N, C-alpha and C positions, 0 to 999 in steps of 0.2 A: 354590360354583362361580362366582358373580357377583363375589365378592371376588377370586377368583384372576384372573379375566379382566380386571378393572379394574386390578388390580395389574400385570399384564403389559402392558397397554395404557399406563399411566403410564411403566413402565420404557422401552417403546419410543419413547415421546414424548420423554423425557428423553435418550436416547441419540441421537435425531435432532437435538434442540437442540444438544446438545454437538458433534456432528459439523458442524452448520451454522456454529456459532461458531468453530470451530477452523480453518474454511476461509477466514475473513476475518481482517482485521487488517493489521498493519504488515508491511513487506517483511522479507525473511530479514536476519538480522543480519550474515551473511557475505556481502559484496559479490560475490564470484565466484559464489557459489550463486544470489544474486538475478538476476545477469546471465544465467547459464545458464538458469534458469527462465524469464526473459522471452524469450530466443532461442528456446527450446523452444515457446513460444506464438506466434512469428512476429514478434516486436517487433524492430526495428532497435536495437541497443544500443550505446552508447558507455560503457565503463568507464574511468576515469581514476583512478589511484592516487597518493597522496602528492603533492597539489597545493594550493596556496593555503590551507593550515590545516586541510585535510580529509584524513582517512585515506584516503578514496575518495569518488567521486561517480558516479552512474549517471544517464544520460539515455536513455530508451527511447521509441520512437514506433511505433505500429502504424496504418497508414491502412487503413480498411476501406471500400473504394470502394462495395461493395454497399449498405451501411447509411448511406452518406455521412457518415461520422463517423470521427474518428480518436481513439484512446487514447494517453496518454503518461503518464510518470511521471518525476519528478526525486527522486532519493534522495541525501542527504548523509550520509556516514558520518564520525564524529568519532572522535578518539583516545581520548576519556574521555566519560562521561556529563556531568561538570561543563562540558566544551567545549560539548557539545550543548545544555545548559541555558542557557549564556550566549548562544548563537546563537538559540535558540528565542525568547528575549525580543525580538529584533528581527524574526525571521522569521514569527512567529506573526501579528503584525498585517498584515504584507505578503501572507502567504498568505490571511488572511481577506479583505482587500480584493479580491484577485484572485477569490476564489470568490464574493464578492458580486456581481461584475460579471456572472456567469452565472446569478444567480437569475432564476427565471421563463422559463428557456430549457430545452432538452432536454440541454444539455451540463452536467454535474455535475463539480465539482472538489472533492476531499477532501484533507485534509492532517493531519498529526499527527507525534508524536514518540514514539518507543519506545526507551528506554535511550540509546544513543549514536547514534541514527538519526532524521533528520528527512526526511519525505517529503511530496510534493505531487504530485497527478495525478488521472486519472480512476479511478473505483472498480475497473473491469475491470484496469487496468494495475497498480494497487496490489496487487489480488488475485493477478495473475500473477506477481508478484515474490516470492511466498511460497514 
């Protein structure tokens, strides 16, 4: 009986971890879906398609007056992963420097690359773009 209970508990714990991890991560790979998800969460969204070497860009901002903070995300969609890799070589150091400016504050900046998508912003905004 103890073995069954412990097995069930382990399964529940693993399912919870999988669920938690799947809720985090990079923005949606479809710019329109990411923009819609952000709008549903109350963000002011600007979606621009086919400009300046990008397949699409998204800039989204949400001002939370009660908590005296704002969340934002910048998402860059490229035509190919190779194009994103080339841009990442430059943007990674820029994003890292910007994130370091906020070290030791209550304001956290995350950035990353997933396939043909590069993003930077606050954790809540990045999660909202999923």
